N, C-alpha and C positions, 0 to 999 in steps of 0.2 A: 697230877691236879696245878702243882707249883711252877715244874715241866711249857707245860702249854700255854700256864701264867703272860712266862716268862717268854713262851716265838712269840705267841699271841702280839706285845707290849712292841718287843724286838721290828716281830715285820709291818708296825700298825706305824712307829717313830721313820722302820726305814720307807714305803714309801711316799710319810708328810716328807720328807727330811729328799729326796729324787726328787716328788714335784715344788716343792720351793728350789732346787736345783734350775726349771726348766719354766719359770718364770724368768724373761727376758728384762737387761741392769736395759735401766733409761741409756739416752744417751749422760756421756761427759760438762754438765754446765761448767764456764769458766771458773775457775777456784772450786769445783769441787776434786775435792781428794781421794777415789773409790778404785774397788774394783781391777783389774785391770779388762779393760773390752774385749771380745770374743778373738779379734783380733791382732790383737798384746801377747808376747811367750813372753815370760819371766825368766830368764839360765843362769843359774848360782851359781858362777867364777867364782869364790872361794867365800868364808869364814865373816866375810866386811863384803865382800860387793857381788854385788847382782845388776842385771843389764837388762831391760822393758825397750824388746823391737816391733813392731808395730808395721801395719804390712796395707793397713788400709784407714786411715787418715782423712777424716780432707786436708786440701793440698793447706786452706792460708790454717789449718790448727798446729796454734802451742803447746808443747805440753811436755812434760817431763814426770820419770820415776820417783817413786818417791818411796822409805825406807826407813821403818824405827829397827831405833842397835842399842842393846841392855847390857851393861857389862855391868861387873861390885860397884863401881865409881865412880859409873857415868854414862845417863840414858839420857840419847836424843835422836839427831832425824838426823840421815840421806838426804836433800837433792841430787837430783842429773843432772845432767848438761839440760839444756832446752832443745829442744828438734821441733820445728817447723814440720809437717803432714808428716810421714814417711820417716819410719829411723826407730836407731840406735838411744836407748838414756844410760845411763851407768852414775851407779850411786854407790859407794863407795862410806865405808862407816869411818868413826875415827877408831885406831889401837885403841885396841884395851877393850872394846863395844862393839859385840857382833854383830849381826842382822838378820833378827827373825826371819822364822821361814815364808813371808806374807809383804810383797811389792807393791805400790799400791803405780794406779795410775793419777796426775796432777792436772787438767786441765788447766792456762794458764788464760 
């Protein structure tokens, strides 16, 4: 019975997570730091550097990538270069502070 209960709970959690991932994300408003929109692809260049490439941004929208950087003696964030419309924003964490495994989208 314990295995069946665990399987049912796992299946229910899996279904809820799947449903949550299908919920549409509203467009980012200026100043919001959010998960990247569907047209943006993060690239992990090395343990300090990431880039975010977006291919379907409005022509006049300014945005940049953002990273949390964690280290033994230093926790900070790194802003990428500002992009207008489509393009790539690259964020570099300071030495001795590795980038976390998530890239954020920051509409300006």
